[in-house]
FISE-682737 format. One record per residue (C-alpha): x, y, z; residue in three letters; residue number from 1. Coordinates in Angstrom, 3 decimals. Example, Ala and Ser with C-alpha at 12.3 -4.5 7.8 and 13.67 -1.06 7.14 Angstrom:
<padrens>
+----------+----------+----------+------+------+
|        X |        Y |        Z | resn | resi |
+----------+----------+----------+------+------+
|   12.300 |   -4.500 |    7.800 |  ALA |    1 |
|   13.670 |   -1.060 |    7.140 |  SER |    2 |
+----------+----------+----------+------+------+
</padrens>
This chain:
<padrens>
+----------+----------+----------+------+------+
|        X |        Y |        Z | resn | resi |
+----------+----------+----------+------+------+
|  141.423 |   66.121 |  138.247 |  UNK |    1 |
|  138.953 |   66.857 |  135.386 |  UNK |    2 |
|  138.614 |   64.258 |  132.632 |  UNK |    3 |
|  140.621 |   65.685 |  129.692 |  UNK |    4 |
|  139.329 |   65.752 |  126.121 |  UNK |    5 |
|  141.657 |   63.802 |  123.807 |  UNK |    6 |
|  142.470 |   65.166 |  120.350 |  UNK |    7 |
|  143.708 |   63.303 |  117.279 |  UNK |    8 |
|  146.060 |   66.010 |  116.033 |  UNK |    9 |
|  147.652 |   64.464 |  112.954 |  UNK |   10 |
|  148.833 |   61.377 |  111.163 |  UNK |   11 |
|  151.311 |   60.123 |  108.597 |  UNK |   12 |
|  151.742 |   56.905 |  106.617 |  UNK |   13 |
|  154.853 |   55.455 |  105.043 |  UNK |   14 |
|  153.582 |   53.614 |  101.972 |  UNK |   15 |
|  152.270 |   50.072 |  102.416 |  UNK |   16 |
|  153.674 |   47.566 |   99.910 |  UNK |   17 |
|  153.945 |   43.807 |   99.641 |  UNK |   18 |
|  157.708 |   44.241 |   99.689 |  UNK |   19 |
|  159.742 |   47.378 |  100.309 |  UNK |   20 |
|  163.451 |   47.415 |   99.580 |  UNK |   21 |
|  163.887 |   51.066 |  100.530 |  UNK |   22 |
|  165.040 |   50.924 |  104.107 |  UNK |   23 |
|  164.061 |   49.330 |  107.407 |  UNK |   24 |
|  161.047 |   49.546 |  109.729 |  UNK |   25 |
|  162.850 |   52.253 |  111.703 |  UNK |   26 |
|  163.300 |   54.265 |  108.491 |  UNK |   27 |
|  159.608 |   53.912 |  107.647 |  UNK |   28 |
|  158.537 |   54.897 |  111.160 |  UNK |   29 |
|  160.759 |   57.967 |  110.941 |  UNK |   30 |
|  159.097 |   58.934 |  107.655 |  UNK |   31 |
|  155.570 |   58.406 |  109.028 |  UNK |   32 |
|  156.419 |   60.382 |  112.177 |  UNK |   33 |
|  157.790 |   63.283 |  110.171 |  UNK |   34 |
|  154.533 |   63.498 |  108.231 |  UNK |   35 |
|  152.413 |   63.196 |  111.388 |  UNK |   36 |
|  154.313 |   66.030 |  113.066 |  UNK |   37 |
|  153.872 |   68.236 |  110.007 |  UNK |   38 |
|  150.168 |   67.407 |  109.826 |  UNK |   39 |
|  149.708 |   68.310 |  113.491 |  UNK |   40 |
|  151.943 |   71.359 |  113.440 |  UNK |   41 |
|  153.913 |   69.970 |  116.385 |  UNK |   42 |
|  157.639 |   70.117 |  117.140 |  UNK |   43 |
|  158.994 |   66.706 |  118.112 |  UNK |   44 |
|  160.822 |   68.217 |  121.072 |  UNK |   45 |
|  157.479 |   69.151 |  122.650 |  UNK |   46 |
|  156.154 |   65.573 |  122.681 |  UNK |   47 |
|  155.880 |   63.977 |  126.112 |  UNK |   48 |
|  156.329 |   60.297 |  125.181 |  UNK |   49 |
|  155.917 |   57.619 |  122.534 |  UNK |   50 |
|  154.075 |   54.332 |  122.160 |  UNK |   51 |
|  155.803 |   52.016 |  119.672 |  UNK |   52 |
|  153.719 |   49.341 |  117.943 |  UNK |   53 |
|  155.092 |   46.196 |  116.300 |  UNK |   54 |
|  153.950 |   42.606 |  116.465 |  UNK |   55 |
|  157.123 |   40.554 |  116.623 |  UNK |   56 |
|  160.816 |   40.956 |  117.339 |  UNK |   57 |
|  161.403 |   38.123 |  114.884 |  UNK |   58 |
|  159.650 |   39.946 |  112.042 |  UNK |   59 |
|  161.297 |   43.233 |  113.012 |  UNK |   60 |
|  164.692 |   41.524 |  113.305 |  UNK |   61 |
|  165.294 |   43.760 |  116.288 |  UNK |   62 |
|  164.669 |   43.058 |  119.968 |  UNK |   63 |
|  163.622 |   46.187 |  121.920 |  UNK |   64 |
|  162.946 |   48.077 |  118.703 |  UNK |   65 |
|  160.982 |   50.611 |  120.747 |  UNK |   66 |
|  164.189 |   51.983 |  122.244 |  UNK |   67 |
|  165.841 |   52.096 |  118.832 |  UNK |   68 |
|  162.904 |   54.068 |  117.440 |  UNK |   69 |
|  162.928 |   56.439 |  120.415 |  UNK |   70 |
|  166.611 |   57.117 |  119.766 |  UNK |   71 |
|  166.190 |   57.509 |  115.999 |  UNK |   72 |
|  163.384 |   60.028 |  116.474 |  UNK |   73 |
|  165.393 |   62.140 |  118.910 |  UNK |   74 |
|  162.958 |   61.586 |  121.794 |  UNK |   75 |
|  165.433 |   60.453 |  124.448 |  UNK |   76 |
|  165.342 |   60.677 |  127.461 |  UNK |   77 |
|  161.525 |   60.860 |  127.415 |  UNK |   78 |
|  159.448 |   57.774 |  128.286 |  UNK |   79 |
|  158.325 |   55.163 |  125.788 |  UNK |   80 |
|  156.341 |   51.926 |  125.892 |  UNK |   81 |
|  156.136 |   49.085 |  123.367 |  UNK |   82 |
|  152.773 |   47.387 |  122.641 |  UNK |   83 |
|  152.041 |   43.999 |  121.058 |  UNK |   84 |
|  148.666 |   42.297 |  120.501 |  UNK |   85 |
|  148.984 |   40.232 |  117.327 |  UNK |   86 |
|  146.873 |   41.598 |  114.495 |  UNK |   87 |
|  145.349 |   44.061 |  116.961 |  UNK |   88 |
|  148.723 |   45.572 |  117.881 |  UNK |   89 |
|  148.188 |   49.062 |  116.466 |  UNK |   90 |
|  144.702 |   49.308 |  117.962 |  UNK |   91 |
|  146.103 |   48.346 |  121.349 |  UNK |   92 |
|  148.809 |   51.002 |  120.939 |  UNK |   93 |
|  146.190 |   53.653 |  120.208 |  UNK |   94 |
|  144.214 |   52.612 |  123.283 |  UNK |   95 |
|  147.386 |   52.660 |  125.414 |  UNK |   96 |
|  148.124 |   56.247 |  124.396 |  UNK |   97 |
|  144.511 |   57.210 |  125.110 |  UNK |   98 |
|  144.809 |   55.733 |  128.605 |  UNK |   99 |
|  148.075 |   57.574 |  129.328 |  UNK |  100 |
|  146.461 |   60.869 |  128.336 |  UNK |  101 |
|  143.235 |   60.227 |  130.240 |  UNK |  102 |
|  145.257 |   59.237 |  133.299 |  UNK |  103 |
|  147.339 |   62.413 |  133.296 |  UNK |  104 |
|  150.684 |   60.699 |  132.716 |  UNK |  105 |
|  151.255 |   62.673 |  129.519 |  UNK |  106 |
|  149.873 |   65.658 |  127.646 |  UNK |  107 |
|  150.888 |   64.342 |  124.212 |  UNK |  108 |
|  151.811 |   60.949 |  122.782 |  UNK |  109 |
|  153.341 |   59.894 |  119.496 |  UNK |  110 |
|  151.956 |   56.472 |  118.496 |  UNK |  111 |
|  154.068 |   54.919 |  115.754 |  UNK |  112 |
|  154.121 |   51.410 |  114.345 |  UNK |  113 |
|  155.530 |   49.327 |  111.521 |  UNK |  114 |
|  155.965 |   45.802 |  110.251 |  UNK |  115 |
|  158.336 |   44.156 |  107.789 |  UNK |  116 |
|  157.225 |   40.869 |  106.277 |  UNK |  117 |
|  158.632 |   41.208 |  102.756 |  UNK |  118 |
|  162.301 |   41.405 |  101.827 |  UNK |  119 |
|  163.666 |   41.202 |  105.370 |  UNK |  120 |
|  162.005 |   37.958 |  106.495 |  UNK |  121 |
|  161.584 |   34.571 |  104.814 |  UNK |  122 |
|  158.075 |   33.229 |  104.240 |  UNK |  123 |
|  158.908 |   30.215 |  106.419 |  UNK |  124 |
|  159.763 |   32.526 |  109.319 |  UNK |  125 |
|  156.529 |   34.498 |  108.855 |  UNK |  126 |
|  154.509 |   31.264 |  108.906 |  UNK |  127 |
|  156.272 |   30.156 |  112.078 |  UNK |  128 |
|  155.611 |   33.458 |  113.837 |  UNK |  129 |
|  151.904 |   33.257 |  113.050 |  UNK |  130 |
|  151.760 |   29.633 |  114.130 |  UNK |  131 |
|  153.296 |   30.688 |  117.445 |  UNK |  132 |
|  150.627 |   33.378 |  117.778 |  UNK |  133 |
|  147.928 |   30.804 |  118.474 |  UNK |  134 |
|  147.665 |   28.328 |  121.330 |  UNK |  135 |
|  151.090 |   26.720 |  121.022 |  UNK |  136 |
|  150.345 |   23.733 |  123.279 |  UNK |  137 |
|  147.151 |   22.702 |  121.480 |  UNK |  138 |
|  146.559 |   24.368 |  118.109 |  UNK |  139 |
|  150.128 |   24.305 |  116.833 |  UNK |  140 |
|  150.595 |   20.674 |  117.859 |  UNK |  141 |
|  147.397 |   19.781 |  115.965 |  UNK |  142 |
|  148.657 |   21.520 |  112.832 |  UNK |  143 |
|  146.020 |   24.246 |  112.915 |  UNK |  144 |
|  146.518 |   27.683 |  111.399 |  UNK |  145 |
|  144.621 |   30.966 |  111.467 |  UNK |  146 |
|  143.344 |   30.932 |  107.897 |  UNK |  147 |
|  141.624 |   27.599 |  108.500 |  UNK |  148 |
|  140.033 |   28.869 |  111.725 |  UNK |  149 |
|  138.651 |   31.966 |  110.013 |  UNK |  150 |
|  137.336 |   29.727 |  107.237 |  UNK |  151 |
|  135.582 |   27.539 |  109.822 |  UNK |  152 |
|  134.031 |   30.629 |  111.419 |  UNK |  153 |
|  132.663 |   31.728 |  108.060 |  UNK |  154 |
|  131.427 |   28.270 |  107.084 |  UNK |  155 |
|  129.373 |   28.288 |  110.284 |  UNK |  156 |
|  128.057 |   31.772 |  109.456 |  UNK |  157 |
|  127.021 |   30.524 |  106.019 |  UNK |  158 |
|  125.277 |   27.506 |  107.569 |  UNK |  159 |
|  123.351 |   29.629 |  110.070 |  UNK |  160 |
|  122.321 |   32.519 |  107.842 |  UNK |  161 |
|  122.722 |   31.507 |  104.207 |  UNK |  162 |
|  125.574 |   33.970 |  103.639 |  UNK |  163 |
|  126.953 |   33.412 |  100.136 |  UNK |  164 |
|  130.350 |   33.443 |   98.503 |  UNK |  165 |
|  129.042 |   36.142 |   96.155 |  UNK |  166 |
|  128.293 |   38.403 |   99.133 |  UNK |  167 |
|  131.799 |   37.819 |  100.449 |  UNK |  168 |
|  133.229 |   38.594 |   97.012 |  UNK |  169 |
|  131.444 |   41.967 |   97.055 |  UNK |  170 |
|  133.597 |   42.933 |  100.053 |  UNK |  171 |
|  136.742 |   42.289 |   98.022 |  UNK |  172 |
|  135.423 |   44.227 |   95.024 |  UNK |  173 |
|  134.462 |   47.203 |   97.219 |  UNK |  174 |
|  137.656 |   47.415 |   99.235 |  UNK |  175 |
|  140.096 |   46.945 |   96.374 |  UNK |  176 |
|  138.161 |   49.598 |   94.427 |  UNK |  177 |
|  138.292 |   52.048 |   97.353 |  UNK |  178 |
|  142.069 |   51.575 |   97.473 |  UNK |  179 |
|  142.420 |   52.897 |   93.917 |  UNK |  180 |
|  142.307 |   56.471 |   95.249 |  UNK |  181 |
|  144.649 |   55.715 |   98.168 |  UNK |  182 |
|  148.284 |   56.276 |   97.129 |  UNK |  183 |
|  149.546 |   54.516 |  100.270 |  UNK |  184 |
|  147.706 |   51.252 |   99.504 |  UNK |  185 |
|  149.480 |   48.056 |   98.487 |  UNK |  186 |
|  146.631 |   46.356 |   96.586 |  UNK |  187 |
|  144.481 |   48.806 |   94.601 |  UNK |  188 |
|  142.534 |   46.883 |   91.952 |  UNK |  189 |
|  139.448 |   47.052 |   89.799 |  UNK |  190 |
|  137.959 |   43.552 |   89.976 |  UNK |  191 |
|  134.583 |   41.857 |   89.626 |  UNK |  192 |
|  132.701 |   39.367 |   91.746 |  UNK |  193 |
|  133.493 |   36.755 |   89.108 |  UNK |  194 |
|  137.210 |   37.534 |   89.403 |  UNK |  195 |
|  137.037 |   36.806 |   93.125 |  UNK |  196 |
|  135.022 |   33.621 |   92.701 |  UNK |  197 |
|  137.412 |   32.314 |   90.046 |  UNK |  198 |
|  140.616 |   33.150 |   91.937 |  UNK |  199 |
|  142.568 |   30.127 |   93.238 |  UNK |  200 |
|  141.117 |   28.381 |   96.310 |  UNK |  201 |
|  142.949 |   28.805 |   99.604 |  UNK |  202 |
|  140.769 |   27.320 |  102.366 |  UNK |  203 |
|  137.069 |   26.921 |  101.579 |  UNK |  204 |
|  135.130 |   29.158 |  101.364 |  UNK |  205 |
|  138.044 |   31.572 |  100.883 |  UNK |  206 |
|  139.793 |   32.146 |   97.580 |  UNK |  207 |
|  142.933 |   34.178 |   97.035 |  UNK |  208 |
|  141.049 |   37.441 |   96.413 |  UNK |  209 |
|  139.049 |   36.905 |   99.611 |  UNK |  210 |
|  142.275 |   37.249 |  101.612 |  UNK |  211 |
|  144.326 |   40.307 |  102.524 |  UNK |  212 |
|  148.098 |   40.324 |  102.138 |  UNK |  213 |
|  150.709 |   41.076 |  104.746 |  UNK |  214 |
|  152.654 |   44.206 |  103.892 |  UNK |  215 |
|  155.663 |   46.336 |  104.751 |  UNK |  216 |
|  154.982 |   49.875 |  105.919 |  UNK |  217 |
|  154.496 |   52.230 |  108.856 |  UNK |  218 |
|  152.023 |   54.722 |  110.281 |  UNK |  219 |
|  152.083 |   57.331 |  113.028 |  UNK |  220 |
|  149.514 |   59.467 |  114.834 |  UNK |  221 |
|  149.751 |   62.163 |  117.474 |  UNK |  222 |
|  147.248 |   62.212 |  120.324 |  UNK |  223 |
|  147.107 |   64.977 |  122.920 |  UNK |  224 |
|  144.874 |   66.586 |  125.479 |  UNK |  225 |
|  142.950 |   69.601 |  124.226 |  UNK |  226 |
|  144.875 |   71.851 |  126.615 |  UNK |  227 |
|  148.227 |   70.606 |  125.324 |  UNK |  228 |
|  147.058 |   71.014 |  121.727 |  UNK |  229 |
|  146.009 |   74.612 |  122.304 |  UNK |  230 |
|  149.475 |   75.406 |  123.667 |  UNK |  231 |
|  151.710 |   73.442 |  121.275 |  UNK |  232 |
|  149.971 |   72.547 |  117.986 |  UNK |  233 |
|  150.104 |   75.276 |  115.361 |  UNK |  234 |
|  147.570 |   73.410 |  113.179 |  UNK |  235 |
|  145.026 |   73.443 |  116.028 |  UNK |  236 |
|  143.683 |   76.828 |  114.965 |  UNK |  237 |
|  143.445 |   76.099 |  111.242 |  UNK |  238 |
|  141.997 |   72.585 |  110.873 |  UNK |  239 |
|  138.733 |   70.936 |  111.941 |  UNK |  240 |
|  139.128 |   69.435 |  115.405 |  UNK |  241 |
|  138.823 |   65.678 |  115.756 |  UNK |  242 |
|  138.532 |   64.106 |  119.199 |  UNK |  243 |
|  138.929 |   60.496 |  120.313 |  UNK |  244 |
|  135.770 |   60.047 |  122.346 |  UNK |  245 |
|  135.542 |   56.311 |  122.959 |  UNK |  246 |
|  137.769 |   53.274 |  123.415 |  UNK |  247 |
|  136.789 |   49.681 |  124.113 |  UNK |  248 |
|  138.590 |   46.349 |  124.308 |  UNK |  249 |
|  137.344 |   42.771 |  124.553 |  UNK |  250 |
|  138.716 |   39.237 |  124.550 |  UNK |  251 |
|  137.455 |   35.750 |  123.661 |  UNK |  252 |
|  138.419 |   32.137 |  124.286 |  UNK |  253 |
|  141.391 |   31.338 |  122.029 |  UNK |  254 |
|  140.165 |   27.987 |  120.676 |  UNK |  255 |
|  137.005 |   28.042 |  118.569 |  UNK |  256 |
|  135.664 |   24.868 |  120.159 |  UNK |  257 |
|  135.796 |   26.433 |  123.623 |  UNK |  258 |
|  133.603 |   29.409 |  122.727 |  UNK |  259 |
|  130.183 |   29.480 |  124.432 |  UNK |  260 |
|  127.346 |   27.903 |  122.495 |  UNK |  261 |
|  124.814 |   28.482 |  121.085 |  UNK |  262 |
|  125.562 |   32.192 |  121.503 |  UNK |  263 |
|  127.900 |   33.620 |  120.511 |  UNK |  264 |
|  129.325 |   30.382 |  119.141 |  UNK |  265 |
|  132.193 |   30.695 |  116.694 |  UNK |  266 |
|  130.287 |   32.323 |  113.840 |  UNK |  267 |
|  130.252 |   35.571 |  115.817 |  UNK |  268 |
|  132.875 |   37.810 |  117.415 |  UNK |  269 |
|  132.132 |   38.200 |  121.122 |  UNK |  270 |
|  135.368 |   40.079 |  121.857 |  UNK |  271 |
|  134.382 |   42.695 |  119.300 |  UNK |  272 |
|  130.849 |   42.957 |  120.649 |  UNK |  273 |
|  132.286 |   43.731 |  124.065 |  UNK |  274 |
|  134.842 |   46.207 |  122.740 |  UNK |  275 |
|  132.118 |   48.022 |  120.792 |  UNK |  276 |
|  129.754 |   48.061 |  123.763 |  UNK |  277 |
|  132.360 |   49.771 |  125.927 |  UNK |  278 |
|  133.432 |   52.244 |  123.235 |  UNK |  279 |
|  129.814 |   53.191 |  122.495 |  UNK |  280 |
|  129.041 |   53.742 |  126.168 |  UNK |  281 |
|  132.055 |   56.032 |  126.539 |  UNK |  282 |
|  131.161 |   58.003 |  123.397 |  UNK |  283 |
|  127.443 |   58.215 |  124.218 |  UNK |  284 |
|  126.339 |   56.160 |  121.192 |  UNK |  285 |
|  123.005 |   54.327 |  121.433 |  UNK |  286 |
|  122.312 |   53.463 |  117.764 |  UNK |  287 |
|  125.663 |   52.859 |  116.029 |  UNK |  288 |
|  124.290 |   52.378 |  112.519 |  UNK |  289 |
|  122.450 |   55.699 |  112.704 |  UNK |  290 |
|  125.058 |   57.662 |  114.667 |  UNK |  291 |
|  128.304 |   56.612 |  112.926 |  UNK |  292 |
|  129.112 |   58.054 |  109.494 |  UNK |  293 |
|  131.938 |   55.734 |  108.430 |  UNK |  294 |
|  133.911 |   52.794 |  109.782 |  UNK |  295 |
|  137.292 |   51.187 |  109.185 |  UNK |  296 |
|  136.905 |   47.553 |  110.232 |  UNK |  297 |
|  139.091 |   44.465 |  110.319 |  UNK |  298 |
|  138.870 |   42.653 |  106.966 |  UNK |  299 |
|  141.797 |   40.263 |  106.852 |  UNK |  300 |
|  139.248 |   38.055 |  105.055 |  UNK |  301 |
|  136.093 |   39.105 |  103.270 |  UNK |  302 |
|  133.909 |   37.153 |  105.660 |  UNK |  303 |
|  135.611 |   38.775 |  108.626 |  UNK |  304 |
|  134.330 |   42.161 |  107.451 |  UNK |  305 |
|  130.765 |   40.827 |  107.389 |  UNK |  306 |
|  131.174 |   39.287 |  110.845 |  UNK |  307 |
|  132.729 |   42.518 |  112.148 |  UNK |  308 |
|  129.856 |   44.624 |  110.800 |  UNK |  309 |
|  127.454 |   42.471 |  112.796 |  UNK |  310 |
|  129.568 |   42.409 |  115.962 |  UNK |  311 |
|  129.796 |   46.208 |  115.878 |  UNK |  312 |
|  126.006 |   46.417 |  115.972 |  UNK |  313 |
|  125.561 |   47.876 |  112.491 |  UNK |  314 |
|  123.000 |   45.149 |  111.797 |  UNK |  315 |
|  121.640 |   41.921 |  113.258 |  UNK |  316 |
|  123.503 |   38.612 |  112.791 |  UNK |  317 |
|  123.054 |   37.334 |  109.253 |  UNK |  318 |
|  122.009 |   40.705 |  107.802 |  UNK |  319 |
|  125.427 |   42.009 |  106.721 |  UNK |  320 |
|  125.526 |   40.158 |  103.393 |  UNK |  321 |
|  122.098 |   41.293 |  102.153 |  UNK |  322 |
|  122.735 |   44.870 |  103.320 |  UNK |  323 |
|  126.071 |   44.885 |  101.500 |  UNK |  324 |
|  124.279 |   43.809 |   98.323 |  UNK |  325 |
|  121.971 |   46.807 |   98.800 |  UNK |  326 |
|  124.966 |   49.175 |   98.984 |  UNK |  327 |
|  124.494 |   50.175 |  102.618 |  UNK |  328 |
|  128.216 |   49.778 |  103.403 |  UNK |  329 |
|  129.577 |   51.134 |  100.120 |  UNK |  330 |
|  130.600 |   54.692 |   99.284 |  UNK |  331 |
|  127.380 |   56.649 |   98.928 |  UNK |  332 |
|  125.583 |   54.230 |  101.244 |  UNK |  333 |
|  124.235 |   54.915 |  104.714 |  UNK |  334 |
|  127.405 |   53.687 |  106.462 |  UNK |  335 |
|  130.513 |   53.357 |  104.246 |  UNK |  336 |
|  132.943 |   50.713 |  105.497 |  UNK |  337 |
|  136.669 |   50.647 |  104.695 |  UNK |  338 |
|  136.848 |   53.712 |  102.503 |  UNK |  339 |
|  140.661 |   53.442 |  102.693 |  UNK |  340 |
|  140.557 |   50.000 |  101.078 |  UNK |  341 |
|  140.820 |   48.174 |  104.394 |  UNK |  342 |
|  143.350 |   45.418 |  104.886 |  UNK |  343 |
|  142.252 |   43.889 |  101.574 |  UNK |  344 |
|  143.077 |   47.028 |   99.627 |  UNK |  345 |
|  145.814 |   48.589 |  101.745 |  UNK |  346 |
|  147.622 |   45.490 |  102.990 |  UNK |  347 |
|  147.910 |   44.571 |  106.638 |  UNK |  348 |
|  151.125 |   45.333 |  108.574 |  UNK |  349 |
|  149.863 |   44.567 |  112.112 |  UNK |  350 |
|  151.945 |   47.227 |  113.842 |  UNK |  351 |
|  150.645 |   49.952 |  111.525 |  UNK |  352 |
|  147.223 |   49.107 |  110.086 |  UNK |  353 |
|  145.191 |   50.178 |  113.143 |  UNK |  354 |
|  146.918 |   53.570 |  113.004 |  UNK |  355 |
|  146.303 |   53.858 |  109.262 |  UNK |  356 |
|  142.611 |   53.258 |  109.995 |  UNK |  357 |
|  142.621 |   56.204 |  112.437 |  UNK |  358 |
|  144.335 |   58.397 |  109.839 |  UNK |  359 |
|  141.655 |   57.557 |  107.259 |  UNK |  360 |
|  138.933 |   58.514 |  109.739 |  UNK |  361 |
|  140.812 |   61.713 |  110.653 |  UNK |  362 |
|  141.045 |   62.760 |  107.011 |  UNK |  363 |
|  137.435 |   61.859 |  106.323 |  UNK |  364 |
|  136.202 |   63.915 |  109.277 |  UNK |  365 |
|  138.351 |   66.847 |  108.162 |  UNK |  366 |
|  137.038 |   66.541 |  104.599 |  UNK |  367 |
|  140.534 |   65.929 |  103.243 |  UNK |  368 |
|  140.075 |   62.612 |  101.399 |  UNK |  369 |
|  139.956 |   62.561 |   97.581 |  UNK |  370 |
|  136.474 |   63.099 |   96.168 |  UNK |  371 |
|  136.390 |   59.506 |   94.861 |  UNK |  372 |
|  136.266 |   58.083 |   98.369 |  UNK |  373 |
|  135.087 |   61.032 |  100.471 |  UNK |  374 |
|  132.134 |   60.684 |  102.842 |  UNK |  375 |
|  130.554 |   64.162 |  102.592 |  UNK |  376 |
|  129.679 |   65.803 |  105.893 |  UNK |  377 |
|  131.102 |   62.987 |  108.035 |  UNK |  378 |
|  131.100 |   63.872 |  111.741 |  UNK |  379 |
|  131.785 |   60.575 |  113.512 |  UNK |  380 |
|  133.982 |   57.602 |  112.591 |  UNK |  381 |
|  134.937 |   54.226 |  114.061 |  UNK |  382 |
|  138.022 |   52.042 |  113.830 |  UNK |  383 |
|  138.029 |   48.333 |  114.650 |  UNK |  384 |
|  140.921 |   45.895 |  114.633 |  UNK |  385 |
|  141.436 |   42.465 |  116.134 |  UNK |  386 |
|  144.131 |   39.882 |  116.784 |  UNK |  387 |
|  144.236 |   36.106 |  116.958 |  UNK |  388 |
|  141.086 |   34.423 |  115.681 |  UNK |  389 |
|  139.174 |   37.537 |  116.741 |  UNK |  390 |
|  140.187 |   36.655 |  120.305 |  UNK |  391 |
|  141.306 |   40.231 |  121.025 |  UNK |  392 |
|  139.543 |   43.342 |  119.721 |  UNK |  393 |
|  139.860 |   47.118 |  120.050 |  UNK |  394 |
|  137.252 |   49.666 |  118.939 |  UNK |  395 |
|  137.869 |   53.425 |  118.855 |  UNK |  396 |
|  135.446 |   56.299 |  118.225 |  UNK |  397 |
|  136.334 |   59.715 |  116.765 |  UNK |  398 |
|  134.193 |   62.842 |  116.587 |  UNK |  399 |
|  134.555 |   66.123 |  114.731 |  UNK |  400 |
|  133.658 |   69.158 |  116.825 |  UNK |  401 |
|  133.575 |   72.627 |  115.274 |  UNK |  402 |
+----------+----------+----------+------+------+
</padrens>
């Protein structure tokens, strides 16, 4: 059987917000799906299956929410699969759909995800869920938590390379500013480096404005083979065609102290290096910084964006901070990063954010983003998301072909 080309046909986002009182995750997924179908010009009855993305039954307040979503969307009795991978959940869902299409098990897949961490769930419950997401037998018993581990990773990066808090603050300034032209973003702001540095401390070196916020919201995309798209997608003839050309996944030891030393150590993200290596090989990319026009990368913390930029091969270890200061990763730079606002500017519902990243890349490659954050002439984009303490990573590559 020939290897099918995979098309990203359309996407929709139900607004991200720190707290939404207007419905449930199923309602938001229905809204995002409706918009994705309209964007793709696809009738829901023609879809072959769904992949449903959400991190936790506890946060969703619904066990087997995938079946509930399938029912609500009118997709029964067609197949569906639920995916969960912590903060990398939506990226894993995208990769799962890609694999189903490549393997010939479906011609089209709706990938839809959501999270609810505001009104529906207490903060104590959210903290418990994230504590349970680490190594329960060791880390939880020792009182560890993810924010502290990410802070330790960045402190080591600062020790090795002289990375500064001012460089980290520039990430926050950039991403919150990019979100100002994104109506779906939860945290659009115009701030300065000084604002970030003077925001309340959380875990050194991170301050409040160095950290993304969890959010309510949903996103949906439709992936299909090119043959299926030609037969079923009315928008196929009228819009620029965007293909998913690469997918990679990698993992790392869960506990920071167990990670191989001296390289990669815990200042670097080996799982992401591996995911990128595989995605680049599949997409035929040899020089990512030169061949990729924009990237949506994981930025739950400002330092995590810098570490991700290095793991993705956009620069050597220790170079991300100085290059950011030079504007390389800003709008108008050689490789804009997080034009959507990223997790810092958009908010980070784990079941949806990786799909929202793909939608930003889709709209950039089609030339549909507002002029304020558009990357003119973009032909290739990357999405990157991870879970745990960067112990699980997924990288996806998208190309525009006229």
